[in-house]
N, C-alpha and C positions, 0 to 999 in steps of 0.2 A: 504493500500499499504506499503510495507516495504522499508527500506532505499535502499536496493539493486535494487528495482524496480523504483526508482526515475529517471526521464528523465532530461537530462541537459537542462537548459534554452536556448531558441532560441533568438538570437539577430539579427534582420534584419537591414541592413544599407542601407539608401536611396541613391539617385543619387550623386556620389562623384564628377564627372565632373573635375577631375584633381586637386582637392583641397587637395593636399598631406598633408599640415600642419593640416588641420581640421581632416583628416582621422587619423593621428597619435594621435591627442587628443582624439578621440573617442575610438581608440583601447586601449589606455592606461587605460581608465576607466574599460575595461573588461578583460585586461590581467590577466591570472591566474584564471579566473572565471570558466573555464571548459565549457563555452558556446558553443553552436552550432551556428556558425556565418554564416549568409546568406547575400550576397551582391545582391541587386536587379537590377544590371546592370547600364549602363551609368557611367562607371568608368572614362571615358575619355571625351575630347572635352570641349571647353569654359573655359579652365583652367585659373584662374586669376594669376597664378604664373609660372615663367619660368621653363620649364622642369617638370611641375606638372603631366602631363599625364604619362610620363615614370616612374616617381617616384611612382605613384599610382599603375601602372601595376606591377612594380617590387615588391612592398610591398605585393600586393594581391596574386601574384603567390607564393611568399615565404611563406605567411601564409597558403595557400592551400597545399603546398608541405610539410610543417612542422608545422601543427597546435599545436601539443603537446609542441613544443619549446616555443610557446607564451601562453601556458595555455588554449588553446581552444580544445574542443573535436573533432570538425570538421569544415571545412570551405567550403562552397558551393558558387559558383559564377554563377549568372544567366546572360543571354544575354540581353542587352538592345538594343534599336533601334540605338544607336550610335556605339555600337560594330558591329551591323549588317551593318551599312553604311560603317564602316571601312573595314569589310570583303568584301563587294561589291567593294570597291575601290581597294582592293588588288588583285582582279581578273583581273583588267585591266592592260594590258602590258604597256600602257602609259596613261597619264591623260585623262579621258573622262567624260561622264555624271555622273557616279557613284562617281568618285573622286570629281567632281564639287559639287555634292550634299552634300557629306561629309564635304568638306571645307566650303560650305555655311552655314552648321549647326555647325560650330565652330571647324572643324577638323584642326589640325596643320600638314602641310606637312612634318615638321621635324620629325614627329613620324613614318612615313611610313617605313623607313629602319629598325627601331627597331621592328615595328609591323610584318614585314615580317618574322623576326626571331622567332616570337611567334605565327605564323599562326596556327600550330596544336593545341595549347592551346586555341586560340580564337575560333576555329572551334568546340571544345568540349564543349563550354559553353551551358548549358541547358536552356530551356525556362521556366520551372516551377520547384518548389519543394513543397512537401507536408509534413507537420509536424502536426500530430493529426488532429484537425479540421481547420487548417490554410493552405491556398494555397498561395504560394509566387510566384510572377510574376512581370515582369517589368512594363507593362502598365495597364493591366487589362484583362478582359475576355469579350467575346461576350455574352450578356444576352440570356438565353434560350437555349444555345448550350452546350451539354455534354462536359466534359473536354476532352474526347478522340477525339472529333471532332472540337475542337478549332483550328483555323488557326494561324500559327506563325505570320502572319502579324498583327493580332489583339492583340496577346499576347505582341507584341513589340511596337505597335503604337496606340492602341485604346484610344480614349477619350470618345466621345459620340457614342452610348447611354449608355456606361458603367457608366459614372459619374453621369448621371441624370435620369437613368431608374428606380431606386429603386432596389429591390433585383434582383440579377443576375440569380437566380434559381439553383445555385450549392450548394451542402451541405458543403460549407466551408465559413470561413471568408477570404476574399481575401486581402492580404497585398501587396501593390504595390507602385511604384514610378511614374516617368514619368511626372506627372502633379503637379505643385506646386501652392498653393494659393497665392493671392496677399499679404496676411498678413504673409506668410511663416510659418503658423501653420500646424500641422498635421490634417488630417481629420479622425475622429473616428466615424464610424457608425456601426450598428449591423452586416451589411453584408460586409463591406469593411473598410480598414484602409489605408489611403494614407500618406506615410512618406517622400515624396520628399519635402524638405523645401528650395529648390532653393539655394543650398550651394554656387555656383559660384557667385550668386548675393547677397544673404543675409548674407553669412558668417556663416550660421547655417547648420551643417550636422547632421541629426537625425539618432539615433540608437533606435530601438524599441524592447524592451525586452518582451518576452512572456514566462511565466512559465506554461508549459504544465501540470504540476502536479496539479495546482489548477485554471488554466486559467487566473491568474492574469497578468495584463500587465502594463508596465510603459515605458516611453521614456526618453532617455538621448540625449544630444546634445553637440556639440563642435563648 
């Protein structure tokens, strides 16, 4: 492989949940690296700091619009179940079951007015991204189901049987968030890598770096 054929490293960032300061710390580690940045969803809700949700959204949208300005090759943002709950809430003309569900899961009503202004961006968020032998998704996949037949509900919400089934049957290593361990460590298995480390609770936001040129991986945190 020649130098011109080298692929930029991929950096996946786990569930941010409005932890704006932690996100700034992680981004600083990779600024100027030329990395292909992938956010795994759940940028918002349960924020431990005032205005954290909006700060995170503003930063991520700016990164996606101007990746080269920050030294990244590309920025991809995936949809998490919390973005989906927010979108469902925004469909209601007045507060109803969807809004109640979103707020019960940590949604801040103060975010709604700003979120309405960003509705088109939120709607464009993808459910999956594929880089080489890695599939990036928020929650996981339904074992035994081809990727083209996976349901959005599972990609956003699934825990079992994805977490305990063993190999999911897809020809990828699945990199996901959504479920954090009680010890707030990443889960690294041959068929899946879970990088949600419960940032809003633990104070640890994990970025997982993958070098597609030699398949070496390492993680960083803030």
